[in-house]
Residue, then its C-alpha position, 0 to 999 in steps of 0.5 A: x123847644x125849651x118848653x118841650x123840655x119843661x122850661x118856659x122863657x118869656x120873650x122879654x128874657x130872650x130879647x134881653x139875652x140877644x141884646x147882650x150876646x150880640x154886642x159881646x160877639x161883635x166885640x170878640x169878633x173885632x178883637x179876634x180880627x184885630x189879633x189875627x191882623x196884628x199877628x198876620x202883620x208881625x208874621x209878615x214882618x218876621x218873614x221879610x226880616x228873615x228873607x232880607x237877612x239871608x239876601x244881604x249876607x254873603x255865602x261865607x257867613x251862612x254858618x253864623x246864622x246858626x241858632x246855637x251860635x246866636x244863642x250864645x252870642x255875647x254882645x261885642x264891646x269896643x274901645x278907642x285905644x288898642x287893647x294890645x297896648x297893655x300887657x294885662x287884659x284886666x289892666x286894659x279893661x280899667x283904662x279903656x272902659x268898653x262900650x257896647x259896639x252894636x248899640x253904638x252903630x245902630x244908634x249913632x252911625x246907621x241913622x239919618x242924622x249921621x251926616x258928617x262921617x261915613x268911613x269906619x274901621x273896626x279893628x281887633x286881633x285874631x279870634x276876637x270876633x270881627x266877623x261875628x260882629x259884622x253878622x250880628x250888626x246886619x241882623x240887629x239893623x234889619x230886625x230893628x226896621x220893618x219893610x216901610x221903615x228901613x231907609x238905608x239898604x245894608x250889605x255884607x261882603x267878605x274882602x277875602x273874596x278877590x273879586x269883591x271890587x266887582x261885587x261892590x260895584x254891582x250893588x244898586x243904590x250906593x247912596x242909600x246903602x250901608x256896606x260892611x266889608x269884613x276881613x281886610x287882612x285876608x284880601x290877597x292884594x291888600x296883603x301884597x300891596x295895601x298902598x295900591x289896593x286901598x285907593x282901588x277899594x275907596x274908589x268903589x265905596x266912595x258913594x255908599x252912605x256908610x262903609x264899615x271895614x273890619x281888619x286885624x290890628x296886626x295887619x298894620x306894622x304900627x298904629x300910624x299905618x292904620x287907616x286914618x285919612x282917605x283920598x275921598x273928598x267930602x261933598x267934592x271939596x278938595x280940602x275936606x278928606x274923609x277920615x276913618x273912624x277907628x274902633x277897637x274890639x275889647x277883650x272879654x271881661x269876666x262878666x262876658x265870659x260868665x255871660x257866655x258860660x251861662x248861655x252855653x252851659x245850663x247845669x251847675x256841674x258843666x258850668x263849674x268845669x268850664x269855669x276851671x278851664x277858663x281859670x287855667x287859661x284866662x289870658x287866652x280865653x278873653x278872645x271869643x274864638x278860643x272860648x267857643x271851643x271850651x267843650x274841647x278842653x273840658x277833658x283836659x287839665x291845662x296849666x297856663x298853656x301857650x297859644x300854640x299849646x292851646x291850639x295843639x290840644x284843640x286840634x288833637x281833640x278834633x283828630x280824636x273825634x274824627x277818628x272815633x266818628x270814622x265809619x270804617x272801623x277797619x281803617x282807624x289804625x293810623x288814621x289820626x296821624x294821617x289826618x294830621x298829615x292831611x291837614x299839614x299838607x293842605x295848609x301848605x298847598x293853600x298858602x303856596x297857591x293863594x295868589x294863583x287861586x286869589x285867596x286862602x282856599x282850594x277849589x273842589x276840583x283842585x282838592x280832588x287832585x290834591x287827595x289823589x296826588x297825596x294818596x289821601x281819601x276824603x275822610x271829612x264830614x262837611x257838615x260836622x266840626x272838622x278843621x276845613x269846610x266848604x261853601x256853596x260854590x265848592x271852595x274848601x278853606x280851613x274853617x278859621x285862618x288861625x288853624x291854617x296859621x298853626x300848620x304853617x308855623x309847624x312847617x316853618x319851624x320844623x321843615x323850614x317852609x318859607x312863610x312871610x309873617x306879613x298878614x300872618x301875625x299868628x304864624x309868627x306868634x306860634x313860631x315864637x313860642x315853638x322857638x322859646x319852647x325848643x331853647x328851654x328844652x336844649x337848656x334843660x337837656x344840656x345841649x346848650x349852655x347860656x346865660x341871659x341879661x334882660x336888662x342889658x338885652x344880652x345873650x352869652x352862649x358858652x356852648x351849643x353841642x350839635x345845634x346850629x342856633x337857627x331858631x334863636x333868631x325869633x324869640x329874643x330881641x338882644x342887642x349884644x351877643x357873645x359866643x365862642x369861635x368854635x361854633x361860628x359856622x356859616x349857618x350860625x353867621x346866617x342866623x346872626x345876619x337875621x338878628x334884628x337890632x343886634x348892635x355888638x358881637x363878642x367872639x371869644x376863644x378865637x384861634x385864627x381863620x376867616x371870620x364869616x363876613x355875613x355878621x357884618x350885614x347887620x344894619x344895626x351892627x356897631x362893633x365886634x369884639x374878638x378874644x383870642x390868641x391871634x387878630x382876625x384876618x385882614x379881609x375881615x378887618x377891611x370889610x368891617x371898615x367899609x361897613x363902618x363897624x368898629x373891630x376890637x381885638x383883645x389877646x388872651x394868654x396862651x392856652x387861657x380859654x374863655x369859660x362860664x367860670x372866668x368870662x365875667x372876670x375877663x370882661x371886667x378887665x376890659x374897657x366898658x366903653x369899647x364893649x358896651x354902651x355906657x348905660x350897661x352895668x359891667x358886672x351885670x352883663x352875664x349874671x342873670x340866670x336862665x329863669x329870666x328867659x320867661x321874663x324876656x318872652x313876656x316882653x315880646 
């Protein structure tokens, strides 16, 4: 053929070309096959990892697999001392020296060489990323293995499911399985009776290779009650009880926050705005949950918000978004208020029925009944970013427990809803911030007149016009209280009865009458001082003697009422050993102005 086109090629040349071409083709074929085999194996590994991760994650954790969430994840760090032991997160970082928690578990715990310990407890406050860590630990562990190299299986379950014990027992091959149990503080039985629940849990997990439990630090009233020694023996020897190794999730430091902002915001302008908000709310932005909602705050200018104020703004932004996205435009008027009321009432329903339902959720059937009884339509987009969502089985809950706690705190503060702070530490924090805010409002409006001494832990109330003081019980840990007789009603006595730590009560301008016996019910109360025209009645004196409370009466001149102008002068004329402990300086008891209320609030 080449000769036809005018080319003449010698046979030797063709042979030389073939001698070169055939080996090249063979080499390329081998390389191509090797590449194909490698990528086929790699694809198979990736497919196996994906299927394994999906199979090991419970239904509660599906949202954490979102690619955007994974892309913005900043690796969790831990420390061996509780971060809440220091008031300033920066101070904590200098003391604690946080370490990568994922690396620690992957390289030191979830390995065959770990033969001495199997119980671990990861503790952190609300919104610190306990669940995010649990999910990412499972993902990183699976991704560090192939089907043939993963000696130990791994499972992640939520303890918020009250059937979790049965779910644990169904897992095969306990001795070769790593078990991650998330949210101990959300288990109804654990909240109700932890001492009864923990042996049942330990019995169910005793044969697993490694068990990691996550929980809120505040679930335990103090450090000594945190998990330490279990009732499980090691290799059957009674004298060797297994102990929990505790790790505390660290606050985000500046580098973590910067890293998150770089992953989240890809333009200089958006990142600058986000950094401004972080600077304004630095103390709360060390918590990953609140940092993740920074998009909702970009349009707001925030100056040192409390945790409650921050949540209030976040929820307000969500309500605006829901209203704007509502497709029935003719129903927009009043919809925001209705959505707020809906969330409020749903939170109450979920909380009040948690024991019956076995958790902080409502079933789809019950939800439909709730909507009908409360005359609500269902305005939510379940795939959107509303405050509530549902899982594959139809259980409906708030997307984060702290949103539920926000509405419970409001109901407690404004309408007296009975809420236990046990297992609800964020409710308590929100409530105290509301109390402090109202107290300051009452002062600025002249409704209540008072002075505080933060050193002596004493509160002096001169007057409280039309206010029953019920919210003052929570925000201030006083040991000494002074108040006028004319406001000491039965309601105020009930408030005093709940005043933990109160040691001395001073009642001035007493004009006679029955002093409420309720004030004597305080276990810490040591003495009552009454300043007035006549002594207290015999019944009160007898009751006080039975309670071992000293009652001292000091008569005042007829018509000489105690006021803010002369109270200090009158007190200095009294016996300081009767009124106050020796450590309190008499002339300093009530001379601190109201600005110290902020300092006292920070001491909580």
